[in-house]
VEXTOR-360414 format. One record per residue (C-alpha): x, y, z; residue in three letters; residue number from 1. Coordinates in steps of 0.2 Angstrom, whole numbers, plus 5000, padded with zeros to 4 digits. Layout:
REM residues N
> X;Y;Z;ALA;NUM;
...
//
This chain:
REM residues 667
> 5000;5000;5000;MET;1;
> 5014;5012;5004;ALA;2;
> 5023;5008;4988;MET;3;
> 5007;5011;4978;VAL;4;
> 5004;5028;4987;TYR;5;
> 5022;5033;4984;LEU;6;
> 5022;5029;4966;LEU;7;
> 5005;5038;4964;THR;8;
> 5011;5053;4972;THR;9;
> 5027;5053;4962;THR;10;
> 5018;5051;4945;ILE;11;
> 5006;5065;4950;ILE;12;
> 5020;5077;4954;LEU;13;
> 5029;5072;4938;LEU;14;
> 5014;5075;4928;HIS;15;
> 5008;5091;4935;THR;16;
> 5025;5101;4938;LEU;17;
> 5028;5105;4920;PRO;18;
> 5011;5114;4918;TYR;19;
> 5010;5132;4918;ALA;20;
> 5001;5140;4933;ALA;21;
> 4983;5147;4929;ALA;22;
> 4981;5165;4929;LEU;23;
> 4968;5171;4942;SER;24;
> 4965;5187;4952;PHE;25;
> 4951;5197;4960;GLN;26;
> 4950;5216;4961;LYS;27;
> 4937;5223;4973;ASN;28;
> 4943;5241;4969;GLY;29;
> 4957;5250;4960;PHE;30;
> 4969;5263;4966;SER;31;
> 4982;5273;4958;PRO;32;
> 4996;5263;4966;ASN;33;
> 4989;5246;4958;ASP;34;
> 5003;5241;4946;GLY;35;
> 4992;5226;4940;ASP;36;
> 4982;5238;4928;ILE;37;
> 4989;5247;4913;ILE;38;
> 4979;5263;4908;TYR;39;
> 4979;5270;4890;GLU;40;
> 4973;5287;4883;ARG;41;
> 4958;5294;4894;ASP;42;
> 4957;5279;4906;ALA;43;
> 4963;5281;4924;TYR;44;
> 4959;5276;4942;PRO;45;
> 4947;5286;4952;SER;46;
> 4936;5284;4967;ASN;47;
> 4942;5266;4969;ASN;48;
> 4936;5262;4951;ALA;49;
> 4942;5261;4933;ILE;50;
> 4936;5276;4923;GLN;51;
> 4938;5271;4905;LEU;52;
> 4933;5288;4898;THR;53;
> 4933;5306;4904;THR;54;
> 4923;5307;4921;ASN;55;
> 4920;5325;4924;GLN;56;
> 4903;5334;4922;ARG;57;
> 4911;5351;4918;ASP;58;
> 4923;5344;4905;VAL;59;
> 4918;5339;4888;SER;60;
> 4919;5321;4885;ALA;61;
> 4918;5322;4866;SER;62;
> 4926;5307;4858;VAL;63;
> 4934;5301;4874;SER;64;
> 4943;5284;4872;ILE;65;
> 4952;5273;4885;GLY;66;
> 4958;5256;4889;ARG;67;
> 4962;5247;4905;ALA;68;
> 4971;5230;4903;THR;69;
> 4979;5218;4915;TYR;70;
> 4998;5219;4916;SER;71;
> 5002;5201;4913;GLU;72;
> 4997;5192;4897;PRO;73;
> 4986;5177;4896;PHE;74;
> 4991;5161;4889;HIS;75;
> 4976;5157;4879;LEU;76;
> 4982;5141;4869;TRP;77;
> 4997;5131;4865;ASP;78;
> 5003;5129;4848;HIS;79;
> 5012;5112;4850;GLY;80;
> 4998;5103;4859;SER;81;
> 4983;5114;4852;ARG;82;
> 4976;5114;4870;ASN;83;
> 4965;5128;4873;LEU;84;
> 4961;5136;4890;SER;85;
> 4945;5139;4899;ASP;86;
> 4943;5156;4907;PHE;87;
> 4930;5166;4916;SER;88;
> 4928;5184;4921;THR;89;
> 4916;5193;4931;ARG;90;
> 4914;5212;4933;PHE;91;
> 4903;5226;4939;THR;92;
> 4901;5242;4929;PHE;93;
> 4891;5256;4925;THR;94;
> 4887;5266;4909;ILE;95;
> 4880;5282;4916;ASN;96;
> 4873;5296;4906;SER;97;
> 4869;5307;4921;LEU;98;
> 4850;5308;4917;ASN;99;
> 4853;5313;4899;SER;100;
> 4843;5304;4886;SER;101;
> 4858;5307;4874;LYS;102;
> 4872;5295;4876;TYR;103;
> 4885;5284;4868;GLY;104;
> 4895;5273;4865;ASP;105;
> 4899;5259;4877;GLY;106;
> 4911;5247;4885;VAL;107;
> 4919;5231;4879;ALA;108;
> 4929;5217;4887;PHE;109;
> 4941;5211;4875;PHE;110;
> 4956;5199;4871;LEU;111;
> 4969;5204;4858;ALA;112;
> 4987;5199;4853;PRO;113;
> 4999;5202;4867;ASN;114;
> 5005;5220;4868;GLY;115;
> 4989;5227;4859;SER;116;
> 4986;5245;4861;ARG;117;
> 4973;5258;4855;ILE;118;
> 4978;5262;4837;PRO;119;
> 4985;5279;4835;ASP;120;
> 4972;5283;4821;ASN;121;
> 4957;5280;4831;VAL;122;
> 4947;5297;4831;LYS;123;
> 4929;5291;4832;SER;124;
> 4920;5282;4846;SER;125;
> 4911;5269;4836;GLY;126;
> 4924;5256;4837;THR;127;
> 4925;5258;4856;LEU;128;
> 4944;5259;4855;GLY;129;
> 4946;5241;4849;LEU;130;
> 4952;5245;4831;THR;131;
> 4955;5259;4819;SER;132;
> 4941;5269;4811;ASP;133;
> 4945;5262;4794;ASP;134;
> 4945;5244;4800;GLN;135;
> 4928;5244;4809;ALA;136;
> 4921;5230;4799;LEU;137;
> 4937;5221;4795;ASN;138;
> 4951;5221;4808;SER;139;
> 4960;5205;4803;SER;140;
> 4976;5215;4803;GLY;141;
> 4972;5220;4821;ASN;142;
> 4962;5205;4828;PRO;143;
> 4952;5205;4843;PHE;144;
> 4937;5195;4852;VAL;145;
> 4926;5206;4862;ALA;146;
> 4910;5207;4871;VAL;147;
> 4902;5224;4869;GLU;148;
> 4889;5233;4879;PHE;149;
> 4884;5245;4866;ASP;150;
> 4872;5259;4869;VAL;151;
> 4874;5269;4853;PHE;152;
> 4867;5264;4836;LYS;153;
> 4881;5265;4822;ASN;154;
> 4877;5260;4804;LYS;155;
> 4882;5242;4808;TRP;156;
> 4872;5240;4824;ASP;157;
> 4855;5234;4827;PRO;158;
> 4841;5246;4832;GLU;159;
> 4842;5245;4851;LYS;160;
> 4855;5245;4864;GLU;161;
> 4863;5228;4864;HIS;162;
> 4876;5216;4871;VAL;163;
> 4886;5208;4856;GLY;164;
> 4900;5196;4853;ILE;165;
> 4913;5204;4841;ASP;166;
> 4926;5195;4831;ILE;167;
> 4938;5207;4823;SER;168;
> 4923;5217;4817;SER;169;
> 4912;5229;4826;MET;170;
> 4897;5220;4818;GLU;171;
> 4893;5207;4831;SER;172;
> 4892;5189;4826;VAL;173;
> 4879;5187;4839;LYS;174;
> 4869;5201;4849;ASN;175;
> 4854;5203;4861;LEU;176;
> 4844;5218;4865;THR;177;
> 4850;5224;4882;TRP;178;
> 4837;5230;4894;ARG;179;
> 4848;5243;4901;SER;180;
> 4845;5259;4912;ARG;181;
> 4858;5271;4906;ILE;182;
> 4850;5287;4911;GLU;183;
> 4847;5280;4929;GLU;184;
> 4865;5275;4931;GLY;185;
> 4862;5258;4936;GLU;186;
> 4876;5246;4941;ILE;187;
> 4877;5230;4931;TYR;188;
> 4886;5213;4933;THR;189;
> 4892;5203;4919;ALA;190;
> 4899;5185;4919;LEU;191;
> 4909;5180;4903;ILE;192;
> 4914;5161;4902;ARG;193;
> 4923;5152;4889;TYR;194;
> 4922;5133;4889;ASP;195;
> 4936;5126;4879;ALA;196;
> 4929;5109;4877;SER;197;
> 4914;5116;4868;LEU;198;
> 4921;5131;4861;ASN;199;
> 4907;5140;4869;ASN;200;
> 4908;5159;4874;LEU;201;
> 4894;5163;4885;SER;202;
> 4889;5180;4893;VAL;203;
> 4877;5182;4907;VAL;204;
> 4873;5200;4912;PHE;205;
> 4861;5211;4921;THR;206;
> 4846;5219;4913;GLY;207;
> 4830;5228;4920;PHE;208;
> 4812;5227;4917;SER;209;
> 4797;5236;4925;ARG;210;
> 4797;5222;4939;LYS;211;
> 4815;5224;4943;GLY;212;
> 4832;5217;4938;SER;213;
> 4834;5201;4928;LEU;214;
> 4848;5191;4920;HIS;215;
> 4850;5190;4901;GLN;216;
> 4861;5179;4891;ARG;217;
> 4870;5177;4874;VAL;218;
> 4882;5164;4868;SER;219;
> 4892;5159;4853;TYR;220;
> 4902;5144;4847;ILE;221;
> 4919;5150;4842;VAL;222;
> 4937;5142;4842;ASP;223;
> 4948;5156;4848;LEU;224;
> 4963;5148;4841;ARG;225;
> 4957;5153;4824;GLU;226;
> 4956;5171;4828;HIS;227;
> 4969;5175;4842;LEU;228;
> 4988;5170;4845;PRO;229;
> 4993;5160;4860;GLU;230;
> 4997;5174;4871;TRP;231;
> 4984;5188;4873;VAL;232;
> 4982;5205;4881;THR;233;
> 4965;5207;4890;PHE;234;
> 4954;5220;4899;GLY;235;
> 4942;5234;4895;PHE;236;
> 4940;5247;4882;SER;237;
> 4927;5261;4881;GLY;238;
> 4922;5276;4872;ALA;239;
> 4910;5291;4872;THR;240;
> 4904;5302;4858;GLY;241;
> 4897;5319;4858;ASP;242;
> 4889;5317;4875;THR;243;
> 4895;5315;4893;THR;244;
> 4894;5297;4898;VAL;245;
> 4903;5289;4913;ILE;246;
> 4910;5272;4910;ASN;247;
> 4916;5264;4926;SER;248;
> 4923;5247;4931;ILE;249;
> 4920;5244;4950;TYR;250;
> 4925;5226;4953;LYS;251;
> 4934;5213;4942;TRP;252;
> 4939;5195;4944;ALA;253;
> 4947;5183;4931;PHE;254;
> 4952;5165;4932;SER;255;
> 4959;5153;4919;SER;256;
> 4961;5134;4919;ASN;257;
> 4976;5129;4909;LEU;258;
> 4979;5112;4902;GLY;259;
> 4994;5118;4893;ILE;260;
> 5012;5115;4896;LYS;261;
> 5022;5130;4902;GLU;262;
> 5032;5138;4888;SER;263;
> 5051;5140;4890;THR;264;
> 5051;5157;4883;MET;265;
> 5042;5172;4889;ASP;266;
> 5030;5180;4876;PRO;267;
> 5037;5195;4867;GLU;268;
> 5024;5210;4864;PRO;269;
> 5013;5207;4849;GLY;270;
> 5019;5189;4846;THR;271;
> 5014;5172;4851;ALA;272;
> 5026;5162;4863;ALA;273;
> 5036;5149;4854;SER;274;
> 5045;5134;4862;PRO;275;
> 5064;5135;4865;ARG;276;
> 5073;5125;4852;PRO;277;
> 5078;5108;4858;GLU;278;
> 5097;5106;4862;PRO;279;
> 5107;5093;4852;LYS;280;
> 5107;5076;4859;PRO;281;
> 5125;5073;4858;GLU;282;
> 5128;5089;4869;LYS;283;
> 5115;5086;4882;SER;284;
> 5113;5068;4884;LYS;285;
> 5123;5067;4900;SER;286;
> 5115;5082;4907;GLY;287;
> 5098;5074;4904;GLN;288;
> 5103;5058;4913;VAL;289;
> 5109;5067;4928;ILE;290;
> 5094;5078;4929;GLY;291;
> 5082;5064;4927;LEU;292;
> 5091;5054;4941;VAL;293;
> 5091;5069;4953;VAL;294;
> 5073;5073;4949;GLY;295;
> 5067;5055;4952;ILE;296;
> 5077;5054;4968;VAL;297;
> 5069;5070;4974;SER;298;
> 5052;5065;4969;PHE;299;
> 5053;5048;4978;ILE;300;
> 5060;5057;4994;GLY;301;
> 5045;5070;4993;LEU;302;
> 5033;5056;4990;GLY;303;
> 5039;5046;5004;LEU;304;
> 5038;5061;5015;GLY;305;
> 5020;5064;5010;LEU;306;
> 5016;5046;5013;PHE;307;
> 5023;5046;5031;MET;308;
> 5015;5062;5035;LEU;309;
> 4998;5055;5029;ARG;310;
> 5001;5039;5039;ARG;311;
> 5005;5049;5055;ARG;312;
> 4990;5061;5052;LYS;313;
> 4979;5045;5051;ARG;314;
> 4983;5040;5069;PHE;315;
> 4984;5058;5076;GLU;316;
> 4967;5064;5069;THR;317;
> 4956;5054;5081;LYS;318;
> 4967;5058;5096;ASP;319;
> 4968;5076;5092;ASP;320;
> 4949;5078;5094;ILE;321;
> 4950;5074;5113;PHE;322;
> 4961;5090;5116;VAL;323;
> 4948;5102;5109;LEU;324;
> 4939;5104;5125;ASP;325;
> 4945;5122;5127;SER;326;
> 4941;5127;5109;GLU;327;
> 4924;5119;5110;PHE;328;
> 4919;5128;5127;GLU;329;
> 4926;5145;5121;LYS;330;
> 4911;5156;5117;GLY;331;
> 4898;5142;5114;THR;332;
> 4882;5139;5123;GLY;333;
> 4883;5120;5121;ALA;334;
> 4886;5110;5137;LYS;335;
> 4900;5097;5139;LYS;336;
> 4891;5080;5144;PHE;337;
> 4900;5066;5152;SER;338;
> 4899;5049;5143;TYR;339;
> 4890;5042;5159;LYS;340;
> 4877;5055;5158;GLU;341;
> 4873;5051;5140;LEU;342;
> 4874;5032;5142;ALA;343;
> 4861;5034;5156;ARG;344;
> 4850;5045;5146;ALA;345;
> 4849;5032;5132;THR;346;
> 4848;5017;5142;SER;347;
> 4866;5013;5137;ASN;348;
> 4862;5016;5119;PHE;349;
> 4849;5003;5119;ALA;350;
> 4843;4997;5102;GLU;351;
> 4825;5002;5107;ARG;352;
> 4830;5020;5109;GLU;353;
> 4838;5021;5092;LYS;354;
> 4829;5033;5080;LEU;355;
> 4839;5028;5065;GLY;356;
> 4855;5027;5057;GLU;357;
> 4864;5042;5051;GLY;358;
> 4878;5044;5038;GLY;359;
> 4891;5043;5052;PHE;360;
> 4883;5033;5065;GLY;361;
> 4867;5030;5075;GLY;362;
> 4855;5043;5083;VAL;363;
> 4846;5039;5099;TYR;364;
> 4832;5046;5109;LYS;365;
> 4837;5050;5127;GLY;366;
> 4830;5059;5143;PHE;367;
> 4842;5070;5153;VAL;368;
> 4835;5071;5170;LYS;369;
> 4845;5086;5175;GLU;370;
> 4837;5096;5160;MET;371;
> 4820;5087;5162;ASP;372;
> 4819;5085;5143;SER;373;
> 4821;5073;5129;TYR;374;
> 4836;5075;5118;VAL;375;
> 4843;5066;5102;ALA;376;
> 4861;5059;5103;VAL;377;
> 4871;5056;5088;LYS;378;
> 4884;5043;5091;ARG;379;
> 4898;5045;5078;VAL;380;
> 4905;5029;5072;SER;381;
> 4922;5025;5079;ARG;382;
> 4927;5019;5061;GLU;383;
> 4922;5034;5052;SER;384;
> 4937;5045;5049;HIS;385;
> 4926;5058;5039;GLN;386;
> 4914;5057;5054;GLY;387;
> 4928;5064;5066;VAL;388;
> 4930;5079;5054;LYS;389;
> 4911;5082;5054;GLU;390;
> 4910;5081;5072;TYR;391;
> 4923;5094;5075;ALA;392;
> 4915;5105;5061;SER;393;
> 4897;5103;5068;GLU;394;
> 4902;5108;5086;VAL;395;
> 4912;5123;5080;LYS;396;
> 4899;5129;5068;THR;397;
> 4881;5126;5075;ILE;398;
> 4886;5130;5093;SER;399;
> 4889;5148;5088;GLN;400;
> 4872;5150;5078;LEU;401;
> 4855;5155;5086;ARG;402;
> 4840;5155;5075;HIS;403;
> 4822;5149;5078;ARG;404;
> 4823;5138;5062;ASN;405;
> 4840;5130;5066;LEU;406;
> 4841;5114;5076;VAL;407;
> 4850;5118;5092;GLN;408;
> 4865;5109;5098;LEU;409;
> 4863;5106;5116;VAL;410;
> 4879;5098;5120;GLY;411;
> 4894;5087;5115;TRP;412;
> 4905;5073;5123;CYS;413;
> 4921;5065;5118;HIS;414;
> 4926;5052;5131;GLU;415;
> 4932;5034;5129;LYS;416;
> 4935;5037;5111;LYS;417;
> 4917;5041;5108;GLU;418;
> 4911;5056;5099;LEU;419;
> 4893;5061;5104;LEU;420;
> 4883;5076;5099;LEU;421;
> 4867;5081;5108;VAL;422;
> 4853;5090;5100;TYR;423;
> 4836;5097;5105;GLU;424;
> 4823;5083;5102;PHE;425;
> 4812;5086;5087;MET;426;
> 4795;5077;5091;LEU;427;
> 4789;5076;5073;ASN;428;
> 4806;5069;5065;GLY;429;
> 4812;5074;5048;SER;430;
> 4802;5082;5033;LEU;431;
> 4806;5067;5022;ASP;432;
> 4798;5055;5034;SER;433;
> 4781;5064;5031;HIS;434;
> 4783;5067;5013;LEU;435;
> 4789;5050;5007;PHE;436;
> 4786;5037;5021;TYR;437;
> 4768;5040;5026;ASN;438;
> 4772;5046;5044;LYS;439;
> 4758;5058;5042;SER;440;
> 4750;5069;5029;MET;441;
> 4756;5087;5030;LEU;442;
> 4742;5099;5025;ARG;443;
> 4746;5113;5013;TRP;444;
> 4747;5127;5026;PRO;445;
> 4760;5117;5036;VAL;446;
> 4770;5114;5020;ARG;447;
> 4770;5132;5014;TYR;448;
> 4776;5137;5032;ASN;449;
> 4790;5124;5032;ILE;450;
> 4796;5131;5015;ALA;451;
> 4797;5149;5022;LYS;452;
> 4805;5143;5038;GLY;453;
> 4818;5134;5029;LEU;454;
> 4821;5149;5018;GLY;455;
> 4823;5160;5034;SER;456;
> 4836;5148;5041;ALA;457;
> 4846;5150;5025;LEU;458;
> 4844;5169;5025;LEU;459;
> 4851;5169;5042;TYR;460;
> 4866;5158;5037;LEU;461;
> 4870;5167;5021;HIS;462;
> 4867;5185;5026;ALA;463;
> 4861;5189;5044;GLU;464;
> 4875;5181;5054;TRP;465;
> 4892;5189;5056;GLU;466;
> 4900;5176;5044;LYS;467;
> 4892;5168;5029;CYS;468;
> 4889;5150;5032;VAL;469;
> 4888;5138;5017;VAL;470;
> 4878;5123;5023;HIS;471;
> 4882;5111;5008;ARG;472;
> 4869;5098;5013;ASP;473;
> 4852;5105;5012;ILE;474;
> 4839;5091;5009;LYS;475;
> 4822;5086;5016;SER;476;
> 4830;5073;5028;SER;477;
> 4840;5087;5036;ASN;478;
> 4825;5098;5039;VAL;479;
> 4817;5093;5056;MET;480;
> 4800;5097;5062;LEU;481;
> 4796;5102;5080;ASP;482;
> 4780;5099;5090;SER;483;
> 4771;5113;5080;ASN;484;
> 4778;5107;5063;PHE;485;
> 4790;5122;5062;ASN;486;
> 4805;5119;5051;ALA;487;
> 4822;5118;5059;LYS;488;
> 4838;5115;5048;LEU;489;
> 4851;5103;5055;GLY;490;
> 4866;5093;5051;ASP;491;
> 4881;5106;5050;PHE;492;
> 4894;5093;5048;GLY;493;
> 4898;5099;5030;LEU;494;
> 4895;5117;5034;ALA;495;
> 4909;5130;5031;ARG;496;
> 4912;5148;5035;PHE;497;
> 4916;5159;5021;VAL;498;
> 4919;5178;5019;ASP;499;
> 4903;5188;5015;HIS;500;
> 4911;5196;5000;ASP;501;
> 4917;5179;4993;LYS;502;
> 4903;5167;4998;GLY;503;
> 4911;5152;4990;SER;504;
> 4925;5140;4991;GLN;505;
> 4932;5126;4980;THR;506;
> 4934;5110;4991;THR;507;
> 4931;5092;4991;VAL;508;
> 4914;5088;4983;ILE;509;
> 4902;5084;4996;ALA;510;
> 4883;5083;4998;GLY;511;
> 4869;5073;4991;THR;512;
> 4865;5068;4973;MET;513;
> 4849;5075;4968;GLY;514;
> 4851;5091;4979;TYR;515;
> 4868;5096;4972;MET;516;
> 4869;5110;4959;ALA;517;
> 4877;5106;4943;PRO;518;
> 4893;5116;4945;GLU;519;
> 4895;5108;4963;CYS;520;
> 4895;5091;4955;VAL;521;
> 4907;5095;4941;MET;522;
> 4919;5107;4950;THR;523;
> 4917;5106;4969;GLY;524;
> 4913;5124;4970;GLN;525;
> 4902;5126;4986;ALA;526;
> 4893;5143;4987;SER;527;
> 4878;5152;4993;ARG;528;
> 4871;5148;4975;GLU;529;
> 4873;5130;4978;THR;530;
> 4864;5131;4994;ASP;531;
> 4850;5140;4985;VAL;532;
> 4849;5126;4972;TYR;533;
> 4847;5113;4986;SER;534;
> 4833;5124;4994;PHE;535;
> 4824;5125;4977;GLY;536;
> 4824;5106;4976;VAL;537;
> 4817;5104;4993;VAL;538;
> 4804;5117;4989;ALA;539;
> 4799;5106;4974;LEU;540;
> 4798;5091;4985;GLU;541;
> 4787;5100;4997;ILE;542;
> 4775;5105;4983;ALA;543;
> 4775;5089;4973;CYS;544;
> 4777;5076;4987;GLY;545;
> 4791;5066;4977;ARG;546;
> 4810;5064;4979;LYS;547;
> 4823;5073;4968;PRO;548;
> 4825;5057;4957;MET;549;
> 4813;5043;4953;GLU;550;
> 4821;5030;4943;LEU;551;
> 4805;5021;4940;LYS;552;
> 4796;5036;4933;ALA;553;
> 4792;5039;4915;GLU;554;
> 4805;5047;4903;LYS;555;
> 4806;5065;4906;GLY;556;
> 4799;5063;4924;GLN;557;
> 4814;5055;4932;ILE;558;
> 4822;5071;4939;ARG;559;
> 4810;5082;4948;ILE;560;
> 4817;5099;4941;VAL;561;
> 4816;5093;4923;GLU;562;
> 4798;5087;4926;TRP;563;
> 4791;5102;4934;VAL;564;
> 4800;5114;4922;TRP;565;
> 4792;5105;4907;ASP;566;
> 4775;5107;4915;LEU;567;
> 4779;5125;4919;TYR;568;
> 4784;5128;4900;GLY;569;
> 4767;5121;4895;GLN;570;
> 4758;5132;4909;ARG;571;
> 4752;5116;4917;ARG;572;
> 4763;5118;4933;VAL;573;
> 4749;5114;4945;LEU;574;
> 4748;5097;4938;GLU;575;
> 4764;5093;4948;ALA;576;
> 4756;5096;4964;ALA;577;
> 4756;5082;4977;ASP;578;
> 4740;5071;4973;SER;579;
> 4738;5066;4991;ARG;580;
> 4733;5084;4994;LEU;581;
> 4718;5081;4983;GLU;582;
> 4717;5099;4977;GLY;583;
> 4716;5106;4994;ASP;584;
> 4729;5120;4993;TYR;585;
> 4730;5138;4989;ASN;586;
> 4734;5139;4970;GLN;587;
> 4743;5155;4971;ASN;588;
> 4754;5149;4985;GLU;589;
> 4757;5132;4976;MET;590;
> 4762;5141;4960;GLU;591;
> 4774;5152;4969;ARG;592;
> 4782;5138;4978;LEU;593;
> 4785;5128;4962;MET;594;
> 4791;5143;4952;THR;595;
> 4803;5149;4966;VAL;596;
> 4809;5131;4967;GLY;597;
> 4813;5131;4948;LEU;598;
> 4821;5148;4950;TRP;599;
> 4832;5143;4964;CYS;600;
> 4836;5126;4955;ALA;601;
> 4841;5135;4939;HIS;602;
> 4855;5125;4931;PRO;603;
> 4865;5141;4928;ASP;604;
> 4870;5149;4945;SER;605;
> 4871;5166;4937;GLY;606;
> 4852;5166;4935;PHE;607;
> 4847;5160;4953;ARG;608;
> 4840;5172;4965;PRO;609;
> 4848;5175;4982;SER;610;
> 4838;5167;4996;ILE;611;
> 4832;5184;5001;ARG;612;
> 4824;5187;4984;GLU;613;
> 4816;5170;4984;ALA;614;
> 4808;5173;5001;LEU;615;
> 4802;5190;4995;SER;616;
> 4792;5180;4982;VAL;617;
> 4786;5167;4994;LEU;618;
> 4780;5181;5006;ASN;619;
> 4770;5189;4991;PHE;620;
> 4782;5205;4993;GLN;621;
> 4788;5203;4975;SER;622;
> 4781;5197;4959;PRO;623;
> 4784;5180;4951;LEU;624;
> 4800;5178;4941;PRO;625;
> 4798;5175;4922;ASN;626;
> 4808;5159;4918;LEU;627;
> 4812;5152;4902;PRO;628;
> 4799;5140;4894;VAL;629;
> 4812;5127;4892;LYS;630;
> 4824;5121;4905;MET;631;
> 4841;5129;4901;PRO;632;
> 4857;5120;4899;VAL;633;
> 4870;5124;4913;PRO;634;
> 4886;5134;4908;THR;635;
> 4900;5131;4920;TYR;636;
> 4919;5127;4918;PHE;637;
> 4932;5117;4928;THR;638;
> 4938;5127;4943;PRO;639;
> 4955;5134;4945;PHE;640;
> 4961;5123;4959;SER;641;
> 4961;5104;4960;ASN;642;
> 4948;5095;4969;PHE;643;
> 4944;5077;4975;GLN;644;
> 4928;5067;4975;VAL;645;
> 4924;5060;4993;SER;646;
> 4919;5042;4993;SER;647;
> 4902;5046;5001;ASP;648;
> 4897;5058;4987;SER;649;
> 4898;5045;4973;GLN;650;
> 4882;5037;4977;THR;651;
> 4864;5043;4977;SER;652;
> 4860;5033;4992;HIS;653;
> 4859;5046;5006;THR;654;
> 4856;5047;5024;GLN;655;
> 4850;5060;5037;SER;656;
> 4864;5063;5050;SER;657;
> 4852;5072;5062;ILE;658;
> 4840;5059;5066;TYR;659;
> 4846;5045;5055;GLY;660;
> 4831;5042;5044;TYR;661;
> 4838;5033;5029;THR;662;
> 4832;5039;5012;THR;663;
> 4836;5034;4994;ASP;664;
> 4834;5047;4981;SER;665;
> 4834;5035;4967;THR;666;
> 4819;5025;4971;LYS;667;
//
């Protein structure tokens, strides 16, 4: 086993070392001292933002042109292997006419050959500073690929303000009318992604309607290798015409996922990188042999060291948990129990007191005399290495949280190499036991209240507590019901703290199939948006009375999201209502719950609402969203750091780790 691990580690290191590092950054503001941004012509940093054009009300902004590009070039593709990079960029910006009805021209995100600059002979604003005036419709000599946010009609433009994809021409190969509010100075967000495997360039951006903000989308299939060199300059370009318009970039993030080997030569401005000529064999053979031997020995040593460290950690992890008392007790309201107390409360963990089997051990009903109350005691399996981690995570996380819709952690115990978590006892068990296992029939008012209660819990975790908590395992078996059938979200074993301004992290894939968002399954990216997706699935479960996946169902009805979305597109969404309700429900509430469920479970994270927006609709404070008639195809890309698939996430058989009710989302 040791040799297998050693060889695997060595192979991985040998395989990954020659590859170039992915380029990624996040800018939450821009200062004059920021050397990462290069400014041209009228562009400059001001008020913690990039101002692409003249930004003064008392100064004429007639034909103002500016660029702001990242200081490092981006390795887009490799000539030798023909490998092409995925990339993604997200930015917030404004095109503000200061209440004037006359405005122009717009802003573009672009890629151009490395070293590209604004052409000297650009005099008009129609090209947005991307190419010279005489090459507006054919810029093959000065190639670029851009996404334009165009607010002025030139002779090559469509009638209305639009977002277009441009390829070496200002006449877009694909465009979509942009529902903008230029006079009001609204702030917009755009997400541009390129999926190299599909050659798909997609853009998701903010628009507005009378009902509020909305997301719009346009995409185009293009092989960037046919239009751009290996190394490119990238950033923003903007221009104004005869009217004063403020073009500002407030935030900018960029990430790329390279599968291309690192070039041995730095790119020269305006040229593609080329590999260094190979040395002649007769002069380099001995050097290669020596280098190879040294490299192999070094890698074996490193691999052996990693193996020994891993082996030692395996034995230390469980022992370390027993020295966490001071950390657990610090600032938490949970009580430390003795093993004797909990053994007595559960009749020595008698089988008759067992409520069920959780993902990492059994859950038992107990009565604590000192508290004069019933509790639920989760007994983490001694053989569960992952359970040890989740035990620590849950104590650290849930013990700090206080909300009426969260299961309260009463206490904890780690003695005699036992790991025990003590929760308030939920008289009515888990939500799934009522929806799927005939424990009782939940009437409609109770169901709708459960959905809103779960939403309130999620709002607290995402926005109302001092830190953002990403739960990562929201499902009906983790929604507990108290004596009044109020919803309480439990099982924080997978929960993670993240910064409010980030709200996401790439990690080991974890969660339950059927409830996991597409991007989480493919990339391991856990975020507020992935929690919202899971909430959407649970909302549909509540409304429809069926599991996320029913393998025995007819074609097109196996996955609950696809099935309900199809009915929504046919304006027959109420046909998905749980037949056991026999029509006894409020139709407006049912329609809202299903529509919000679909909205939250949108395959593309950029189109999902925040949980606050979802609750606003459920509370009849906001109108129903307008969703596409057909269920969209998700657009995502591989993340920019490696991830692993944990063994318990590779099956659709899932278990509640609060009260242990075993559920199977495939039956």
